[in-house]
Residue frames as qw, qx, qy, qz and C-alpha x, y, z in Angstrom:
[[0.202, 0.892, -0.217, 0.340, -19.31, 4.63, 20.18],
 [0.594, -0.685, 0.408, -0.110, -17.83, 3.23, 23.38],
 [0.944, 0.076, 0.252, 0.201, -16.45, 0.37, 21.34],
 [0.563, 0.719, -0.059, 0.404, -14.42, 2.81, 19.24],
 [0.224, -0.876, 0.307, -0.297, -13.00, 4.49, 22.36],
 [0.828, -0.413, 0.378, 0.041, -11.51, 1.16, 23.46],
 [0.860, 0.358, 0.183, 0.314, -9.63, 0.80, 20.17],
 [0.488, -0.430, 0.183, 0.737, -6.17, 2.25, 19.47],
 [0.362, 0.856, 0.077, -0.360, -6.03, 5.27, 17.18],
 [0.573, -0.063, 0.507, 0.640, -4.34, 5.18, 13.80],
 [0.329, 0.727, -0.037, -0.601, -4.30, 7.67, 10.92],
 [0.659, 0.187, 0.615, 0.392, -4.33, 6.60, 7.29],
 [0.173, 0.691, -0.165, -0.683, -3.41, 8.90, 4.40],
 [0.603, 0.250, 0.712, 0.259, -4.59, 7.64, 1.02],
 [0.342, 0.787, -0.016, -0.513, -4.95, 9.05, -2.47],
 [0.855, 0.509, 0.073, 0.066, -3.93, 8.49, -6.08],
 [0.763, -0.075, 0.131, 0.628, -0.35, 8.20, -7.24],
 [0.386, 0.335, 0.168, 0.843, 1.38, 11.57, -7.58],
 [0.224, -0.835, -0.411, -0.290, -1.09, 13.52, -5.44],
 [0.094, 0.674, -0.367, 0.635, 1.45, 14.49, -2.75],
 [0.823, -0.485, -0.267, -0.125, 0.95, 11.93, 0.04],
 [0.769, 0.008, -0.326, 0.550, 4.63, 11.77, 1.02],
 [0.172, 0.376, -0.193, 0.890, 5.18, 15.46, 1.76],
 [0.535, -0.527, -0.100, -0.653, 1.88, 15.71, 3.63],
 [0.890, -0.327, -0.319, -0.001, 2.49, 12.57, 5.70],
 [0.623, 0.116, -0.359, 0.685, 5.94, 13.72, 6.77],
 [0.085, -0.440, 0.131, -0.884, 4.57, 17.04, 7.94],
 [0.719, -0.456, -0.173, -0.495, 1.74, 15.34, 9.84],
 [0.867, -0.145, -0.409, 0.246, 4.03, 12.79, 11.43],
 [0.381, 0.260, -0.354, 0.813, 6.26, 15.57, 12.77],
 [0.328, -0.435, 0.067, -0.836, 3.31, 17.38, 14.30],
 [0.822, -0.323, -0.082, -0.461, 1.71, 14.30, 15.83],
 [0.342, -0.523, 0.769, -0.134, 4.78, 12.34, 17.02],
 [0.906, 0.234, 0.169, -0.311, 4.02, 9.72, 14.40],
 [0.321, -0.360, 0.794, 0.369, 5.77, 6.95, 12.54],
 [0.597, 0.405, -0.258, -0.643, 4.87, 5.97, 8.98],
 [0.624, 0.016, 0.781, 0.005, 3.69, 2.53, 7.86],
 [0.199, 0.321, -0.570, -0.730, 3.99, 2.22, 4.07],
 [0.650, 0.311, 0.608, -0.333, 0.85, 0.81, 2.41],
 [0.480, 0.663, -0.371, -0.439, 2.25, 0.06, -1.04],
 [0.966, 0.015, 0.248, -0.069, 2.44, -3.40, -2.57],
 [0.782, 0.522, -0.118, 0.320, 5.65, -2.62, -4.52],
 [0.009, -0.830, 0.401, -0.388, 7.62, -0.66, -1.94],
 [0.855, -0.425, 0.280, -0.103, 8.08, -3.90, -0.05],
 [0.915, 0.274, 0.046, 0.292, 10.74, -4.92, -2.64],
 [0.484, -0.657, 0.227, 0.532, 14.38, -4.00, -2.05],
 [0.405, -0.111, 0.541, 0.729, 15.99, -2.09, -4.89],
 [0.103, 0.619, 0.610, 0.483, 12.71, -0.78, -6.31],
 [0.289, -0.478, -0.344, 0.755, 13.15, 2.77, -5.05],
 [0.023, 0.224, -0.217, -0.950, 12.81, 5.37, -7.78],
 [0.260, -0.176, -0.724, -0.615, 9.99, 3.71, -9.72],
 [0.393, -0.551, -0.736, 0.016, 7.86, 3.24, -6.60],
 [0.076, -0.727, 0.048, -0.680, 8.61, 6.74, -5.27],
 [0.736, -0.395, -0.484, 0.260, 9.87, 5.19, -2.02],
 [0.340, -0.940, 0.034, 0.015, 10.77, 7.48, 0.88],
 [0.518, 0.659, -0.425, 0.342, 14.41, 8.56, 0.64],
 [0.678, -0.121, -0.541, 0.483, 17.02, 7.66, 3.23],
 [0.090, 0.209, -0.240, 0.944, 16.96, 11.29, 4.43],
 [0.559, -0.352, -0.171, -0.731, 13.18, 11.18, 4.91],
 [0.827, -0.258, -0.498, -0.036, 13.46, 7.88, 6.80],
 [0.493, 0.024, -0.484, 0.723, 16.04, 9.35, 9.13],
 [0.179, -0.282, 0.082, -0.939, 13.69, 12.28, 9.76],
 [0.732, -0.132, 0.211, -0.635, 10.62, 10.09, 10.44],
 [0.349, -0.184, 0.919, 0.010, 10.76, 6.30, 11.08],
 [0.672, 0.254, -0.327, -0.615, 9.22, 4.30, 8.20],
 [0.532, -0.135, 0.820, -0.161, 8.00, 0.70, 8.30],
 [0.737, 0.384, 0.551, -0.078, 7.09, -1.98, 5.71],
 [0.456, 0.812, -0.307, -0.198, 9.70, -0.88, 3.19],
 [0.353, 0.598, -0.720, 0.026, 12.37, -3.17, 1.67],
 [0.768, -0.305, 0.431, -0.363, 10.96, -6.33, 3.26],
 [0.863, 0.064, 0.489, 0.109, 11.88, -8.84, 0.53],
 [0.196, -0.385, 0.596, 0.677, 14.09, -9.23, -2.51],
 [0.520, 0.353, -0.261, -0.733, 12.63, -9.29, -6.04],
 [0.467, 0.142, -0.837, -0.247, 12.82, -13.07, -6.29],
 [0.013, 0.133, 0.872, -0.471, 10.77, -13.68, -3.11],
 [0.256, -0.540, -0.639, -0.485, 6.99, -14.04, -3.06],
 [0.039, -0.127, -0.508, 0.851, 5.03, -11.77, -0.77],
 [0.145, -0.523, -0.759, -0.360, 1.27, -11.73, -0.32],
 [0.312, -0.620, -0.068, -0.717, -1.36, -9.52, 1.21],
 [0.832, -0.488, -0.260, -0.036, -1.41, -12.01, 4.12],
 [0.708, 0.007, -0.222, 0.671, 2.32, -11.38, 4.67],
 [0.091, 0.454, -0.013, 0.886, 1.72, -7.65, 4.62],
 [0.585, -0.634, -0.252, -0.439, -1.18, -7.96, 7.05],
 [0.839, -0.385, -0.252, 0.290, 1.11, -9.69, 9.57],
 [0.572, 0.083, -0.101, 0.809, 4.07, -7.33, 9.07],
 [0.043, -0.540, -0.145, -0.828, 1.97, -4.17, 9.01],
 [0.640, -0.661, -0.256, -0.296, -0.03, -5.01, 12.12],
 [0.799, -0.273, -0.235, 0.482, 3.16, -5.89, 13.95],
 [0.366, 0.270, -0.016, 0.891, 4.62, -2.49, 13.00],
 [0.323, -0.640, -0.210, -0.665, 1.46, -0.71, 14.16],
 [0.776, -0.551, -0.307, 0.010, 1.58, -2.54, 17.48],
 [0.701, -0.117, -0.167, 0.683, 5.21, -1.64, 18.07],
 [0.122, 0.450, 0.077, 0.881, 4.59, 2.03, 17.23],
 [0.536, -0.660, -0.253, -0.461, 1.67, 2.18, 19.67],
 [0.829, -0.405, -0.268, 0.278, 3.79, 0.49, 22.38],
 [0.517, 0.079, -0.095, 0.847, 6.36, 3.28, 21.93],
 [0.056, -0.678, -0.429, 0.595, 3.62, 5.81, 22.65],
 [0.005, 0.326, -0.372, -0.869, 3.61, 7.16, 19.12],
 [0.638, 0.459, 0.279, -0.551, 0.91, 7.44, 16.44],
 [0.511, 0.068, 0.752, 0.411, 0.88, 4.98, 13.50],
 [0.397, 0.649, -0.039, -0.648, 0.32, 6.84, 10.21],
 [0.664, 0.182, 0.688, 0.229, -0.47, 4.47, 7.33],
 [0.221, 0.712, -0.190, -0.639, 0.45, 6.01, 3.96],
 [0.260, -0.164, 0.828, 0.469, -0.06, 4.68, 0.47],
 [0.501, 0.286, -0.233, -0.783, -2.24, 3.88, -2.47],
 [0.330, 0.022, -0.922, -0.199, -2.81, 0.09, -2.29],
 [0.583, -0.331, -0.007, -0.742, -6.44, -0.15, -1.17],
 [0.881, -0.157, -0.429, -0.122, -6.42, -3.86, -0.41],
 [0.549, 0.124, -0.555, 0.613, -3.35, -3.48, 1.82],
 [0.196, -0.338, 0.260, -0.883, -5.13, -0.72, 3.75],
 [0.781, -0.275, -0.131, -0.546, -8.12, -2.95, 4.42],
 [0.813, 0.027, -0.549, 0.191, -5.83, -5.81, 5.39],
 [0.292, 0.188, -0.532, 0.772, -4.44, -3.63, 8.17],
 [0.291, -0.204, 0.214, -0.910, -7.62, -1.96, 9.37],
 [0.777, -0.098, -0.108, -0.612, -10.18, -4.77, 9.12],
 [0.522, -0.312, 0.765, -0.214, -10.51, -8.12, 10.92],
 [0.886, 0.375, -0.042, -0.270, -10.30, -10.34, 7.85],
 [0.658, -0.423, 0.583, 0.221, -7.90, -13.30, 7.57],
 [0.551, 0.691, -0.326, -0.335, -6.15, -13.10, 4.19],
 [0.165, -0.496, 0.850, 0.063, -3.88, -16.05, 5.02],
 [0.655, 0.164, 0.707, -0.212, -6.66, -18.50, 4.02],
 [0.605, 0.671, -0.117, -0.412, -6.64, -17.47, 0.34],
 [0.892, -0.020, 0.401, 0.206, -5.35, -20.47, -1.67],
 [0.168, 0.808, -0.428, -0.370, -2.36, -20.22, -4.01],
 [0.900, 0.122, 0.374, 0.187, -0.80, -22.36, -6.75],
 [0.167, -0.712, 0.379, 0.567, 2.51, -21.04, -8.08],
 [0.362, 0.004, 0.798, 0.482, 2.55, -23.45, -11.07],
 [0.256, 0.709, 0.654, 0.071, -0.92, -22.39, -12.13],
 [0.030, -0.912, -0.071, 0.404, 0.00, -18.75, -11.75],
 [0.259, -0.508, 0.570, 0.592, 3.13, -19.10, -13.89],
 [0.353, 0.272, 0.816, 0.369, 1.18, -20.97, -16.56],
 [0.177, 0.862, 0.463, -0.108, -1.32, -18.08, -16.70],
 [0.133, -0.818, 0.232, 0.510, 1.51, -15.58, -17.06],
 [0.337, -0.196, 0.755, 0.528, 2.97, -17.72, -19.86],
 [0.320, 0.584, 0.729, 0.154, -0.41, -17.82, -21.58],
 [0.070, 0.931, 0.174, -0.314, -0.58, -14.00, -21.42],
 [0.233, -0.614, 0.503, 0.562, 2.89, -13.78, -22.96],
 [0.334, 0.078, 0.843, 0.414, 1.83, -16.16, -25.74],
 [0.117, 0.594, 0.730, 0.317, -1.67, -14.83, -26.51],
 [0.035, 0.461, 0.041, 0.886, -1.67, -11.36, -24.94],
 [0.051, 0.053, 0.632, -0.772, -3.15, -9.77, -21.83],
 [0.522, 0.055, -0.102, -0.845, -6.48, -9.23, -23.54],
 [0.615, -0.008, -0.754, -0.232, -6.92, -13.01, -23.92],
 [0.324, -0.149, -0.793, 0.494, -6.66, -13.48, -20.15],
 [0.217, 0.100, 0.265, -0.934, -8.93, -10.49, -19.55],
 [0.614, 0.009, -0.419, -0.669, -11.58, -12.14, -21.76],
 [0.543, -0.087, -0.829, 0.102, -11.20, -15.40, -19.81],
 [0.093, -0.137, -0.619, 0.768, -11.78, -13.51, -16.60],
 [0.411, 0.036, -0.079, -0.908, -14.86, -11.86, -18.10],
 [0.610, -0.079, -0.697, -0.369, -16.32, -15.35, -18.66],
 [0.570, -0.253, -0.738, 0.258, -15.97, -16.39, -15.01],
 [0.328, -0.607, -0.423, 0.588, -16.07, -13.10, -13.08],
 [0.292, 0.694, 0.351, 0.557, -17.45, -10.19, -15.10],
 [0.335, -0.931, -0.146, -0.006, -17.45, -7.90, -12.04],
 [0.619, -0.552, 0.268, 0.489, -13.70, -8.23, -11.55],
 [0.570, 0.275, 0.474, 0.612, -13.07, -8.00, -15.31],
 [0.087, 0.883, 0.318, 0.333, -14.91, -4.71, -15.40],
 [0.448, -0.883, 0.045, 0.131, -12.81, -3.42, -12.51],
 [0.633, -0.422, 0.421, 0.494, -9.38, -4.54, -13.81],
 [0.375, 0.765, -0.315, -0.419, -7.72, -2.91, -16.82],
 [0.952, 0.292, -0.089, 0.003, -6.51, -5.49, -19.39],
 [0.488, 0.615, -0.472, 0.402, -2.95, -4.42, -18.58],
 [0.462, -0.575, 0.489, -0.465, -3.38, -5.10, -14.87],
 [0.694, 0.208, -0.674, -0.146, -2.05, -8.60, -15.49],
 [0.137, 0.206, -0.826, 0.506, -1.07, -9.38, -11.92],
 [0.451, 0.049, 0.492, -0.743, -4.61, -8.90, -10.60],
 [0.752, 0.251, -0.298, -0.532, -6.18, -10.69, -13.58],
 [0.550, 0.246, -0.795, 0.071, -3.97, -13.73, -13.00],
 [0.066, -0.106, 0.766, -0.631, -4.71, -13.69, -9.28],
 [0.620, 0.128, 0.206, -0.746, -8.47, -13.58, -9.95],
 [0.777, 0.256, -0.470, -0.332, -8.26, -16.49, -12.44],
 [0.347, 0.244, -0.847, 0.321, -6.03, -18.46, -10.04],
 [0.298, -0.056, 0.607, -0.735, -8.48, -17.86, -7.19],
 [0.759, 0.171, -0.018, -0.627, -11.49, -18.97, -9.28],
 [0.672, 0.300, -0.665, -0.128, -9.66, -22.10, -10.52],
 [0.259, 0.182, -0.835, 0.450, -8.79, -23.14, -6.96],
 [0.177, 0.137, 0.665, -0.713, -12.03, -22.24, -5.16],
 [0.024, 0.462, 0.788, 0.407, -14.73, -22.09, -7.90],
 [0.125, -0.830, -0.432, 0.329, -15.65, -18.78, -6.26],
 [0.370, 0.782, 0.100, 0.492, -15.30, -15.34, -7.84],
 [0.492, -0.053, -0.350, 0.795, -12.66, -13.20, -6.20],
 [0.162, -0.401, -0.101, -0.896, -15.16, -10.34, -6.32],
 [0.707, -0.507, -0.400, -0.288, -17.40, -12.37, -3.97],
 [0.720, -0.233, -0.387, 0.527, -14.49, -12.82, -1.56],
 [0.234, 0.189, -0.105, 0.948, -13.85, -9.08, -1.65],
 [0.431, -0.535, -0.291, -0.666, -17.53, -8.39, -0.89],
 [0.762, -0.458, -0.449, 0.087, -17.21, -10.50, 2.29],
 [0.544, -0.026, -0.302, 0.783, -14.29, -8.40, 3.50],
 [0.068, -0.498, -0.117, -0.856, -16.50, -5.30, 3.45],
 [0.652, -0.612, -0.234, -0.381, -18.44, -6.55, 6.46],
 [0.723, -0.038, -0.494, 0.482, -15.30, -7.28, 8.47],
 [0.436, -0.850, -0.242, 0.168, -14.98, -5.55, 11.86],
 [0.276, 0.833, -0.248, 0.410, -12.69, -2.52, 12.19],
 [0.788, -0.166, -0.412, 0.426, -9.66, -3.25, 14.38],
 [0.390, -0.134, -0.213, 0.886, -8.67, 0.33, 15.12],
 [0.105, 0.872, 0.344, -0.332, -10.25, 3.74, 15.64],
 [0.556, 0.061, 0.406, 0.723, -9.02, 5.10, 12.30],
 [0.214, 0.808, 0.061, -0.546, -9.00, 8.57, 10.81],
 [0.648, 0.218, 0.556, 0.473, -8.77, 8.05, 7.05],
 [0.075, 0.758, -0.070, -0.644, -7.62, 11.15, 5.16],
 [0.688, 0.427, 0.495, 0.316, -8.10, 11.11, 1.38],
 [0.130, -0.628, 0.207, 0.739, -5.99, 13.51, -0.68],
 [0.577, 0.525, 0.563, 0.273, -6.96, 14.53, -4.20],
 [0.070, -0.441, 0.183, 0.876, -6.50, 17.27, -6.77],
 [0.635, 0.581, 0.071, -0.504, -8.54, 18.36, -9.84],
 [0.909, 0.184, 0.349, 0.133, -7.97, 15.73, -12.56],
 [0.596, 0.753, -0.081, 0.266, -6.00, 17.94, -15.05],
 [0.115, -0.838, 0.462, -0.267, -3.61, 19.14, -12.30],
 [0.801, -0.335, 0.492, -0.059, -3.16, 15.60, -10.94],
 [0.879, 0.384, 0.216, 0.182, -2.32, 14.31, -14.41],
 [0.324, 0.876, -0.231, 0.273, 0.14, 17.18, -14.89],
 [0.444, -0.700, 0.526, -0.192, 1.89, 16.25, -11.63],
 [0.912, -0.023, 0.408, 0.030, 2.01, 12.58, -12.70],
 [0.733, 0.634, 0.015, 0.245, 3.68, 13.49, -16.02],
 [0.046, 0.871, -0.389, 0.296, 6.21, 15.70, -14.25],
 [0.684, -0.515, 0.497, -0.145, 6.97, 12.93, -11.75],
 [0.934, 0.231, 0.236, 0.140, 7.67, 10.43, -14.51],
 [0.499, 0.778, -0.179, 0.338, 10.17, 12.86, -16.09],
 [0.293, -0.786, 0.451, -0.304, 11.79, 13.41, -12.68],
 [0.898, -0.236, 0.369, -0.043, 12.12, 9.65, -12.12],
 [0.830, 0.484, 0.032, 0.276, 14.03, 9.36, -15.37],
 [0.187, 0.832, -0.319, 0.414, 16.38, 12.17, -14.29],
 [0.584, -0.630, 0.428, -0.281, 16.87, 10.44, -10.91],
 [0.010, 0.455, -0.886, -0.093, 18.14, 7.25, -12.59],
 [0.813, 0.073, 0.335, -0.471, 15.09, 5.03, -13.16],
 [0.820, 0.452, -0.317, -0.149, 16.61, 3.31, -16.18],
 [0.255, 0.517, -0.757, 0.308, 19.79, 2.49, -14.26],
 [0.510, -0.207, 0.632, -0.545, 17.68, 1.14, -11.41],
 [0.892, 0.235, 0.101, -0.372, 15.75, -1.13, -13.77],
 [0.636, 0.548, -0.542, 0.040, 18.99, -2.30, -15.40],
 [0.072, -0.439, 0.784, -0.433, 20.41, -3.23, -11.96],
 [0.696, -0.024, 0.490, -0.524, 17.20, -5.11, -11.11],
 [0.862, 0.403, -0.182, -0.247, 17.29, -6.99, -14.45],
 [0.403, 0.534, -0.713, 0.208, 20.87, -8.04, -13.66],
 [0.302, -0.258, 0.754, -0.524, 19.56, -9.34, -10.30],
 [0.064, 0.144, 0.981, 0.117, 17.02, -11.45, -12.19],
 [0.392, 0.408, 0.359, -0.742, 13.92, -9.22, -12.52],
 [0.211, 0.208, 0.858, 0.419, 11.57, -10.88, -15.02],
 [0.230, -0.129, -0.271, -0.926, 8.86, -9.09, -16.98],
 [0.599, -0.338, -0.564, -0.457, 6.14, -11.52, -15.90],
 [0.435, -0.196, -0.714, 0.513, 7.07, -11.63, -12.23],
 [0.216, -0.828, -0.506, 0.110, 5.03, -9.68, -9.67],
 [0.295, -0.699, 0.033, 0.650, 7.67, -6.93, -9.22],
 [0.292, -0.030, 0.597, 0.746, 8.30, -6.95, -12.99],
 [0.025, 0.622, 0.689, 0.370, 4.63, -6.08, -13.51],
 [0.243, -0.663, -0.370, 0.604, 4.91, -3.00, -11.27],
 [0.274, 0.931, 0.207, 0.119, 3.99, 0.40, -12.67],
 [0.102, -0.932, 0.337, 0.087, 7.19, 2.20, -13.60],
 [0.420, -0.442, 0.767, 0.198, 9.04, -0.99, -14.43],
 [0.649, 0.305, 0.694, 0.062, 6.93, -3.09, -16.81],
 [0.444, 0.860, 0.126, -0.218, 6.78, -0.23, -19.31],
 [0.046, 0.840, -0.491, -0.227, 10.54, -0.33, -19.93],
 [0.714, -0.138, 0.672, 0.144, 11.11, -4.01, -20.72],
 [0.700, 0.627, 0.318, 0.129, 10.34, -3.35, -24.45],
 [0.146, 0.952, -0.268, 0.002, 12.98, -0.59, -24.41],
 [0.424, -0.610, 0.665, 0.075, 15.67, -2.89, -23.02],
 [0.711, 0.120, 0.679, 0.137, 14.78, -5.61, -25.54],
 [0.141, -0.228, 0.498, 0.825, 14.97, -3.09, -28.42],
 [0.141, 0.499, 0.824, 0.228, 11.24, -3.33, -29.25],
 [0.035, -0.917, -0.391, -0.075, 10.31, 0.25, -28.29],
 [0.325, 0.560, -0.181, 0.741, 11.91, 3.68, -28.11],
 [0.273, -0.183, -0.590, 0.738, 12.51, 5.36, -24.78],
 [0.247, -0.023, -0.014, -0.969, 10.01, 8.11, -25.73],
 [0.613, -0.195, -0.573, -0.507, 7.28, 5.51, -26.40],
 [0.568, -0.244, -0.732, 0.286, 7.94, 3.80, -23.05],
 [0.111, -0.095, -0.383, 0.912, 7.83, 7.11, -21.19],
 [0.436, -0.099, -0.217, -0.868, 4.50, 8.01, -22.80],
 [0.648, -0.218, -0.700, -0.206, 3.19, 4.57, -21.95],
 [0.408, -0.192, -0.664, 0.596, 4.21, 5.02, -18.30],
 [0.131, 0.033, 0.169, -0.976, 2.53, 8.41, -18.11],
 [0.572, -0.127, -0.434, -0.685, -0.63, 6.98, -19.63],
 [0.638, -0.207, -0.739, 0.064, -0.62, 3.93, -17.37],
 [0.253, -0.115, -0.559, 0.781, 0.01, 6.11, -14.32],
 [0.338, -0.050, -0.022, -0.940, -2.97, 8.36, -15.17],
 [0.679, -0.161, -0.572, -0.431, -5.17, 5.27, -15.62],
 [0.539, -0.138, -0.735, 0.387, -3.91, 3.81, -12.36],
 [0.004, 0.016, 0.371, -0.928, -4.71, 7.06, -10.51],
 [0.541, -0.108, -0.260, -0.793, -8.24, 6.91, -11.90],
 [0.714, -0.166, -0.669, -0.121, -8.69, 3.31, -10.76],
 [0.353, -0.052, -0.658, 0.664, -7.31, 4.11, -7.32],
 [0.241, -0.046, 0.180, -0.953, -9.84, 6.91, -6.87],
 [0.683, -0.134, -0.450, -0.560, -12.68, 4.60, -7.94],
 [0.645, -0.113, -0.722, 0.223, -11.49, 1.97, -5.43],
 [0.215, -0.036, -0.536, 0.816, -11.10, 4.43, -2.56],
 [0.361, -0.119, -0.014, -0.925, -14.44, 6.09, -3.13],
 [0.703, -0.222, -0.598, -0.313, -16.12, 2.73, -2.55],
 [0.476, -0.142, -0.683, 0.536, -14.75, 2.82, 1.01],
 [0.304, -0.846, -0.363, -0.243, -16.66, 4.54, 3.77],
 [0.556, -0.792, -0.091, 0.235, -15.56, 7.06, 6.40],
 [0.628, 0.092, 0.120, 0.763, -12.92, 8.83, 4.32],
 [0.031, -0.886, -0.171, 0.430, -12.44, 12.57, 4.81],
 [0.667, 0.430, 0.304, 0.527, -11.45, 13.97, 1.42],
 [0.173, -0.819, 0.019, 0.546, -9.34, 17.10, 0.93],
 [0.643, 0.704, 0.131, 0.272, -8.49, 18.86, -2.34],
 [0.653, -0.357, 0.006, 0.668, -4.80, 19.82, -1.95],
 [0.314, 0.433, 0.289, 0.794, -5.21, 22.59, -4.52],
 [0.309, -0.832, -0.277, -0.367, -7.41, 24.40, -2.01],
 [0.641, -0.742, 0.084, 0.176, -4.50, 24.30, 0.45],
 [0.750, 0.503, -0.062, 0.425, -1.67, 25.32, -1.88],
 [0.191, 0.723, -0.346, 0.567, 1.61, 26.73, -0.61],
 [0.359, 0.089, -0.753, 0.543, 3.16, 26.42, 2.82],
 [0.279, -0.073, 0.391, -0.874, 0.42, 28.45, 4.53],
 [0.740, 0.000, -0.281, -0.612, -2.31, 26.37, 2.92],
 [0.694, 0.046, -0.713, 0.091, -0.71, 23.12, 3.99],
 [0.116, 0.103, -0.651, 0.743, -0.27, 24.48, 7.53],
 [0.520, -0.072, 0.100, -0.845, -3.98, 25.34, 7.54],
 [0.803, 0.012, -0.493, -0.334, -4.93, 21.81, 6.45],
 [0.508, 0.092, -0.750, 0.413, -2.67, 20.27, 9.11],
 [0.125, -0.098, 0.484, -0.860, -4.26, 22.52, 11.74],
 [0.685, -0.059, -0.158, -0.708, -7.77, 21.53, 10.65],
 [0.786, 0.018, -0.613, -0.079, -6.90, 17.85, 10.98],
 [0.389, 0.111, -0.693, 0.597, -5.03, 18.13, 14.27],
 [0.238, -0.052, 0.396, -0.885, -7.86, 20.17, 15.88],
 [0.595, -0.133, -0.544, -0.576, -10.54, 17.69, 14.72],
 [0.770, -0.409, 0.148, -0.467, -12.67, 15.65, 17.13],
 [0.921, 0.133, -0.358, 0.078, -10.60, 12.54, 16.41],
 [0.532, 0.310, -0.492, 0.615, -7.68, 13.91, 18.44],
 [0.456, -0.626, 0.154, -0.614, -9.78, 15.04, 21.43],
 [0.297, 0.199, -0.874, 0.328, -8.48, 13.19, 24.45]]
């Protein structure tokens, strides 16, 4: 226990897409003199704002945000890059005497920040990666998913066939190391914790979460998601690139090429978002030391205030 007391405190707010992390994190940051560190693998791209539900300019002026808009869509960016940038942001926040509040839904990025594991050693081969993407375009995502099943059944079971980016990364990793990426992930579980972290998990009953997700997709369209994607395509966004595979973007390439109707693409995005939320919850529940809260039990302004009070008065914040 004494070891934990020597470590700097950070708070992490995690949960599935659409659950309400942004509103909650802003309220908590105000109460605790905090700054927010985004923990989202797609919010690092400039111009990908609406589809990633990035904090607005107004919200960023209210509470400082970090690890947003780090690279353009044609630049590569890895979990090792994020680990370096995120930890630097955390250190600077602590040096200012403020509380780092990590917010997002990318589980691997969270572990990259909190645990002493060096992601920079993971090998990469851009040509191999592009050839795998090309193979998926030629023979379909399911073909690559079957290939992954042959070499790493554990990862194949975890990744949906449409999660092409992660399937390609797992195949690339196996080709270069002859080791399953699932084995590498197992090793990270024993990594030492770098901070004294309070991890808050937010959730809602499944039907209500799915309803919120559907409403958010409709709102994104009203906010100008199609125009955003069109601008990004003019800047060179490709369907098989990492940002092009992002949820909220990949679903609309068939619409722009005249292969699908807008209604079909919207339904696909809603379906993919619901599946993604389910996968996120599965991933997060495998982590230890998360305090879960059902936001439906704290509905309305008074309910949210009650939840904030419960967290702020917890043992974690005892000086």
